[in-house]
C-alpha positions in Angstrom: -1.2 43.7 41.2 -0.6 44.1 37.4 -2.1 41.4 34.9 1.7 40.1 34.3 2.8 39.8 38.4 -0.9 37.9 38.5 0.0 35.7 35.7 3.5 35.0 37.1 2.4 34.1 40.5 -0.7 31.7 39.0 1.8 29.9 36.5 4.3 30.0 40.1 2.0 28.5 42.0 1.4 26.2 39.4 4.1 24.8 39.1 4.4 24.3 42.9 1.6 22.3 42.6 2.2 19.3 40.0 5.6 20.2 42.0 4.9 18.8 45.1 1.8 16.1 43.7 4.6 14.1 42.0 6.8 14.0 45.1 4.3 12.6 46.6 3.9 10.2 43.5 7.4 9.2 43.6 7.5 9.0 47.7 4.5 6.8 47.2 6.0 4.3 44.5 9.0 4.1 46.6 7.4 3.2 50.0 9.5 6.2 52.7 7.6 9.4 53.7 9.4 12.4 52.3 9.2 15.1 54.9 10.0 17.7 53.2 8.0 18.1 50.0 5.5 15.2 50.2 3.6 16.5 52.5 1.5 20.1 51.2 -0.6 22.0 54.0 1.3 20.4 56.7 0.8 22.2 60.2 4.2 24.0 60.7 5.5 24.3 64.3 6.7 26.9 65.9 10.9 26.7 67.0 11.0 23.9 69.7 13.4 24.6 72.2 14.4 22.3 75.0 13.7 22.9 78.7 11.8 26.4 78.5 8.7 24.1 79.3 8.8 22.9 83.2 5.4 21.5 83.4 2.1 20.4 82.0 -0.4 22.1 84.9 -3.2 20.3 86.4 -3.0 16.1 85.0 -6.4 14.2 84.4 -7.0 10.1 85.4 -9.5 8.0 84.5 -10.2 4.7 85.1 -8.8 1.9 81.8 -8.3 -1.5 82.8 -6.9 -2.9 85.8 -5.5 0.8 86.0 -6.2 4.5 87.0 -4.2 5.9 85.3 -2.9 9.8 84.9 -2.1 11.7 82.4 -1.4 15.2 80.4 -3.6 15.9 78.1 -3.0 19.6 75.7 -4.4 20.8 72.6 -8.5 20.8 71.1 -10.4 18.2 72.1 -11.6 17.0 68.6 -8.7 17.3 66.7 -6.1 14.2 65.7 -5.2 11.7 68.5 -1.7 11.4 69.3 -0.8 9.5 72.2 3.1 10.0 74.1 5.0 6.6 75.7 7.7 6.9 77.7 10.4 4.3 79.6 12.3 4.2 82.2 13.4 5.6 84.6 11.8 8.7 82.7 8.7 10.1 83.0 6.1 11.6 81.6 8.3 15.4 81.1 10.2 13.9 78.0 7.3 15.2 76.0 6.9 18.2 78.0 8.5 20.3 75.2 6.9 18.2 72.5 3.4 18.1 73.6 2.6 21.8 73.2 4.0 22.3 70.3 1.8 19.1 68.7 -1.2 20.8 71.0 -0.4 24.5 69.2 -0.8 22.0 65.1 -4.2 21.4 66.0 -3.6 17.9 67.4 -5.0 16.8 70.6 -1.9 15.1 73.4 -2.0 12.6 75.1 0.7 11.8 77.7 0.1 8.4 80.0 2.2 7.7 83.5 3.0 4.2 82.2 1.8 1.3 85.3 4.0 1.4 87.9 5.0 5.6 87.5 4.2 9.0 88.7 -0.1 9.1 89.0 -1.1 5.8 87.9 -1.8 2.9 90.3 -4.2 0.3 90.0 -7.2 -0.4 90.8 -6.5 -3.3 93.0 -4.3 -4.7 95.4 -4.6 -8.3 94.4 -3.6 -7.4 91.1 -0.4 -8.7 89.7 2.2 -6.4 89.3 3.3 -7.6 85.7 5.6 -5.8 83.5 6.0 -7.8 80.8 5.3 -6.1 77.3 2.4 -7.8 76.3 0.6 -6.5 79.9 1.8 -2.1 78.5 -0.1 -2.8 75.4 -2.6 -4.0 76.6 -2.9 -0.9 79.3 -2.4 1.2 76.3 -6.0 0.5 73.2 -7.1 0.2 76.9 -6.8 3.8 77.4 -8.0 4.9 74.6 -11.3 2.9 74.9 -11.5 4.8 78.4 -10.9 7.8 76.1 -13.3 7.1 73.7 -10.4 7.4 71.2 -10.8 5.1 68.0 -7.2 5.4 66.0 -4.1 7.4 67.0 -0.5 8.0 66.1 1.7 7.1 68.0 4.8 8.0 69.5 7.3 6.8 72.0 11.6 5.8 72.8 12.5 2.5 75.6 9.2 1.2 76.9 7.0 3.6 75.5 8.3 2.2 72.0 8.4 -1.0 72.8 4.4 -0.8 73.3 3.9 1.0 70.4 6.0 -1.1 68.1 3.0 -4.0 70.1 0.0 -1.4 69.3 1.6 -1.6 65.4 1.8 -4.7 64.8 -1.3 -6.4 66.7 -3.9 -3.2 66.1 -2.8 -1.7 63.6 -6.7 -0.9 62.6 -5.7 1.3 66.9 -2.5 3.3 65.0 -2.6 5.7 62.4 1.2 5.9 62.2 4.4 5.4 64.2 7.0 7.2 66.1 9.3 5.2 67.4 12.8 6.3 68.7 15.9 3.0 68.1 13.3 1.3 65.4 12.0 -2.4 66.1 11.9 -3.4 69.4 9.4 -5.9 69.3 11.0 -9.0 71.1 10.3 -12.0 72.7 11.4 -14.4 75.9 13.0 -16.7 73.7 15.2 -14.5 71.8 16.2 -12.9 75.7 17.7 -16.2 77.1 19.7 -15.4 73.4 23.6 -14.8 74.8 25.4 -11.8 73.1 28.9 -11.2 72.3 30.5 -9.5 76.1 30.7 -6.2 75.2 26.9 -6.2 74.2 26.5 -7.7 77.6 28.2 -5.2 79.4 25.7 -2.9 78.1 23.2 -4.9 79.9 24.0 -4.9 83.2 21.5 -3.7 85.5 19.4 -6.3 84.0 21.9 -9.0 84.7 21.9 -7.4 89.0 17.8 -7.1 88.6 17.9 -10.6 88.3 19.8 -11.0 92.0 17.9 -10.6 95.0 20.3 -8.3 95.6 19.4 -6.3 92.5 16.0 -5.7 93.1 16.9 -4.4 97.2 19.5 -1.8 95.3 16.9 -0.6 93.0 14.6 -0.2 96.3 17.0 1.9 98.1 18.3 4.1 95.5 16.4 3.9 92.7 16.5 7.4 92.5 20.7 7.5 92.5 20.3 4.5 89.5 17.9 6.5 87.3 20.9 9.1 87.2 23.4 7.1 86.6 21.2 5.7 83.3 20.1 8.6 82.6 24.3 9.5 82.3 25.1 6.4 80.8 22.3 6.6 77.8 22.3 10.0 77.0 26.4 11.1 77.7 26.5 14.4 76.0 22.6 15.7 77.4 23.7 18.7 80.8 21.1 17.7 82.2 20.9 19.7 85.1 19.2 18.5 89.1 16.0 20.1 88.4 14.7 18.2 85.4 16.3 15.3 86.6 13.9 15.1 90.0 11.1 16.5 88.8 10.7 13.2 86.4 12.6 10.8 89.7 9.6 11.7 91.3 7.5 9.5 89.2 9.9 6.3 90.8 8.1 6.7 94.4 5.1 5.0 92.5 4.4 2.0 94.5 4.4 0.1 92.4 7.4 0.7 90.0 10.3 -2.0 91.9 8.1 -4.2 91.7 6.6 -3.7 87.9 10.8 -2.4 86.8 11.4 -5.6 88.8 9.3 -8.3 86.6 9.8 -7.0 83.2 13.4 -7.4 83.4 12.9 -10.3 85.0 10.5 -11.8 82.2 12.9 -10.9 79.4 14.9 -13.2 80.8 12.4 -15.9 81.1 13.3 -15.7 85.2 10.0 -14.5 86.0 6.1 -16.3 84.6 3.7 -14.1 83.0 0.5 -13.8 83.0 -1.3 -16.7 81.1 -4.3 -14.3 79.8 -1.3 -12.6 77.3 0.1 -15.9 77.1 -1.2 -16.1 72.8 0.0 -12.0 72.4 3.7 -13.4 73.8 3.1 -16.1 70.8 2.2 -13.5 67.8 4.6 -10.8 69.2 7.7 -14.2 69.4 7.2 -14.4 65.6 8.2 -11.0 64.9 5.6 -9.2 63.1 6.1 -7.0 60.3 5.6 -3.4 61.5 2.6 -2.2 58.2 1.3 1.9 59.4 3.1 4.7 58.4 6.0 4.9 60.8 9.5 7.3 60.9 12.3 5.3 63.1 14.6 8.1 65.0 18.2 7.3 67.2 20.4 9.7 68.4 24.0 10.1 67.0 25.3 10.0 71.1 22.6 7.1 72.1 24.7 5.5 75.8 21.4 2.9 75.7 21.6 -0.5 73.5 19.6 -0.3 70.2 20.1 -2.4 67.7 21.2 -1.0 64.4 19.0 0.9 61.7 19.7 -1.4 58.8 19.0 -4.2 61.4 15.4 -3.5 61.7 14.8 -1.6 58.5 13.0 -4.3 56.8 10.1 -4.8 59.7 8.3 -2.1 58.6 6.6 -2.9 55.1 4.8 0.6 54.9 5.3 4.1 54.2 8.9 3.9 56.6 11.7 6.5 56.6 14.7 6.5 58.8 16.4 9.8 60.5 19.6 10.2 62.6 19.2 13.4 65.2 22.7 14.6 64.8 23.8 16.9 67.6 25.2 14.5 70.8 21.7 13.2 71.7 21.0 10.4 73.7 18.8 8.2 74.4 15.9 10.6 75.8 15.3 12.0 72.5 12.4 13.5 72.7 13.3 15.1 75.7 17.3 16.4 74.4 15.3 17.1 71.1 12.1 17.7 71.3 11.8 19.5 67.7 13.3 16.2 65.6 11.3 14.1 67.3 7.9 16.6 67.2 8.7 16.9 62.9 8.4 13.1 63.2 5.3 13.0 64.6 3.4 16.2 62.1 5.4 14.4 59.2 4.6 11.0 59.8 1.2 11.8 61.0 -0.3 13.5 57.1 1.8 10.6 55.7 
């Protein structure tokens, strides 16, 4: 290479460096995350094709708190930790395409079954089958302790997003950053008892069905049919096939699944009591604490499940923050329907 070419190349790199540095400063001043320019040197993700992967391979198990948790793990054991949390009525396969992509970028990825799903089991038959939000968050902290993970980036949707919100709000020292589908989902029993307009109440039909013993028996008998209906309603433009659904529906055959799901929704309406040991946590959550860790919230443009509008919760995130709407007919199960967008959000927020 001649001198002129070398000089031009060096000058180009200098300009690019200072431009990136300036963008980083601007993003910090605005309190947002700029995924395009404020992330010099971030790991590059390969193109991710939805449904390219069929399984995680053999799962691992670990005793954590009151549970023996079944989980998938991918990536280097010494990589930055990312923990991905599924929702109801889904399972760890919501992240079957996201996890290997993040692993290829150098992250240690943990994808656990929540209590009442898949291979996760209670250690004692005497333990109350509690589905209240604080209990799931304590499960998460117990898992981190068992795996000796001091701090992790959390990503989730539905119940998983709510759990991630709670951990980020109450244990920010354990949460490096957060990706939350549908934004701020911390709630309380008092809020759950507040009447909504009829159209909004209609979206929660299954919650009222679960409030009855008839509903409990119906969900137990028809849990797979019920879950498929929820998938269809929540993601009306997602053309999932039977094998994709059946793979995840198997997780609902967990012996504690019905008890956990029913208690979760009854607790929200104050129709079922929680455990006193979580009372202090629930009192703190009832104050709707702000979340100060770097956060990206995501929403699919075709989410058919109940969800708040982004403008309603933006101010609850007081650290670096960005909202992204994922287009293309993306529904509620965003990590599985749009794995590229979800994985990119994890990489971007983890480098914030």
